[in-house]
N, C-alpha and C positions, 0 to 999 in steps of 0.2 A: 546546456553545457555538456560536452562529451568528455568523459574521463579517459585518459590513456590507460590501456589495458596492461598495467603493470601490477602484478599480484603481490600484495603484502598482507598476508593473513593476519599477522599480529596487529597491524594498524587498524584493521576492521574490528578485531576483538577488543582493542583498547578504546574504541570510539563509542560514545553513547548513542550515536546516530544509527548504529547497527545492532542495538540491543535486541530488536525483534528477531533477528536471524542469527544471533550469536551462537546458540547451541549447534546450529547447522554448520556455521563457518568453522567451528572447532573440529567438526568431523571431516572437513575438506583438506586436501593436501597442503602442506606448508610450503613446498618447494616449487610449485607450478600452478598455473591457472587451472581451475577445475574444468574437467572435460565431462562429456555426457556419461562416461563410464562411472565417474564419481557420483554424479547427480542421480543416475539410475540406481546405483546401489542404495542410496538413501530412499528413493521412491519405492523400491522393492521391499526394503526393510519396513517401511511405513505402511505398505499396502495401499499406495496412492491410486485412486480411481477417479474417472470422470463421472458426469451425471448419469451416464448409462451403465455404470459399473465396470467399464473397461479399464484395465490397468493403464495408468499414465506412464509414458516413457518419453524421454527427451531425445529427439533424433536430430541429426545434423542437417541444418538448412544450407543448401548450396546455391540457391538462386532466389531472387525476389519473388514473392507470391502475393496474391491479393488477400484482403481481409477475409473474404469468403472462403478462399482456399485454406488459409491458416486455421480459421475457426472450424471449418468443416473437417479437416484432418484430425484436429484435437477431439472433435465430437465423434466421428465415425470410427476412428482407429485408436484414439487415446494417445496420438503422437503429437507432442508439442515441439514444433520446429525451433531449433536452438542453434544460433550461429556460434562457431567456435571462437574462443578468446574474446568474448563480447560481454561487457559488464551488464548491459541492458538485459540480455537474455539470461545471464547467470542469475540476476536478481528476480527475473520472472520465474525461473525454476524454483528458487528459494521461496517465493511467495506461494507457489503451488504447495510446497511442503508445509508452510506455516498455516496457510488459510485454504485448505483443500476444498472445503464445502463452498466457500465464497468463489473461488476460481472456477469450480465446476459449474456453479450457477451462472456466473458471468458468461462462460462458454455456451451453456444451453440457451440463455436468453439472447445472445448474439445470433445463434442459429435460428431461433424463432423469429427474431426481428428481421433477419435477412430474408427469410421466406415470406414474411408479411410485406416487406417493402417491394419485393419483386420488380426491381428496375426503377422504382420511385426514389425520391430524394432520401438521403440518410435520415433516419428517425432521431428524435430527441432522446428516446430511450437508449439508443446505441451511443449517443454522445455521453449520457450519464454513465453507462457501463464502461466506456473507454476511459473517461476521466477517473473513475474509481480504480480501474485496473492499472492505469499508468501512474496516477498521482494520489491514490487513496490512502486513508488512514482510518483506523478504528480508535475511537476515544471512549474509554470507560470512565464513568463518573458516578459517584454516590451522593453528590450534592447538587440538586437542581439549580441552585443559584449560580454555581460555577459554569454550568452549561449555558445559562442565560447570558453571563458575561462573555463567554466564547461566541455565542451567536450574535451578540450585540457589538462585536469587534472592540470590546473594552479591554484592550491589551494590558494597559498599566494596572487597571483595577484587578485583572485576573492574575497576571504574572508577577506583579510587584506587591500590591496591597494584600492579595490573597495567596501569596507565594507558598507558604507552608501548607495551606489547605489544598492547593493544587498538588503538591508533593504527596500529601496523605490520601487524597480522595479522587485523584485522576490518574489515568494511565494512557499513554499515547503509543500506539503500535503502527508502524509503517506497513502498509499493504502494497502501495504502488511501487513497481519496480523502477520506474523512471525517477522517483524521489530518491531511492537508494543509489541509483546510478549517479545522480547529481551530488549526493553526499560523499562520494569518493573524493571529490575535490570540492568541498563545500563553499558556498558563497551566501551572502546575506539574503538574497531574494528567493530562496527555496520555499515554496508553499505547497503543502499537502492539502487535500480536500477530504474532509472527514464525514463519516457517519458516526453518530453518538449512540452509546449504549448505556442505559441506566443500570447500575449494579448496586448491591448492598456493600456496606463497609467491609464485611468479611471476605469479599472478593479479592482484596489486595493482599490477604494472607495466604491465598492459594498459590501452589507452585505455578511458575510462569507458563509452563506447557498447558496446564489446566485453564489458566486465564485465557490463553490464546485460543484454545478449543472453544471456550464459551463465547468469546468475541466472534470467532469464525461462524459459529452457528447463528448468532444474533444478526450479524451483517448479512449472511445468506438469506435469513428470514426477511430482513428489511427489503432486500432486492426483489423478492417476489411480490411485494406490495406495489401495485401500479403507481401509487402516489409518489414513491421514491423516484420513479423513472420518468416523471412528467417534466422535470426541469433540472438542469445542472445545479440550480440554486439549492437543491435539496442537500447538496454536499457543502459542508462548512469549511471555508479556507482557514488554514492554520500555518502561520509562518514558523517553521519547525525550529529555527535557531533561537526563537523566543521561549521555548519550553525550558523551564528550570532544570539545570543540570546538563542540558544538551550543548551549551556553548559557554565557555568561561566568561566571555565578554558580557553576557546578559546578567551577571551578578551586579552590574552597575545599573541602577534604575534609568539612567540617561540613555541606555541602549535602546529603550522603547520609544524614545522621542522621534525616531526616524519614521515619519508618516509615509514615506515612500515604500517602506517595508511593512510597517505595522499600520495598515490602512484603516481609516475610521469606518469603512463600510464598503459595500460592493460598488465599484465604479463601472464595471462591465461584466458580462458573462465570460467565464474562463474559456480560453481558446482550446478547442478539441481537435487534435490532428487525427484524421482517419488513418488507422494502421494499414 
């Protein structure tokens, strides 16, 4: 679903769906859609770099480019092509700012995979990287049994029976810029694909920026493990509007009875569109 590019900063700040990027949205203009000047000011202030240590800058994309060209430019020059007045690319830029290590590793691994495939069919590893980049989520959890419920697609048990435990011992952070784009005009079928990170209880008392940095480091580390890149099934589907507090309607336990949204298991591999 494509969102109309009408900028309403306050609506984003008020929505729990944008909590991951809220501090960045606060720093963006209130009266106009953010441009690369605004985004680059944040990148420069943060000292944002790619995996080669080159400064990352968001540059205007004027024509369609291949995935190899896009990733190559980000790798060789630190230039992330960004279309003006475009929600998808805006949230990509914000993801770079929240998860800089993860985004840098994704870019590096794409470059390595592109060199490895050398004209052959697109690799499974690139499918995993793209799925995480577009639709990813980081899930922090200090209770292994909750992760087991998540991985077992036990949605009512997790989000209804253990609702308070989820609030106390889990955190859900959107990484994928396509998920944020869909959330501008939310609908029931939005699904993120998560990597889970085991944490201690005191993690949740940390400032959010510290939490995000820890999750960023943990996800980046998981990505360099070849096992993560062997199958898109290494990413756990999460219907985001089922997360407690993310949708007023999910206060009613009957909300989770819709098995078209809260599926009891994997019915097929997620579709990955080559960028």
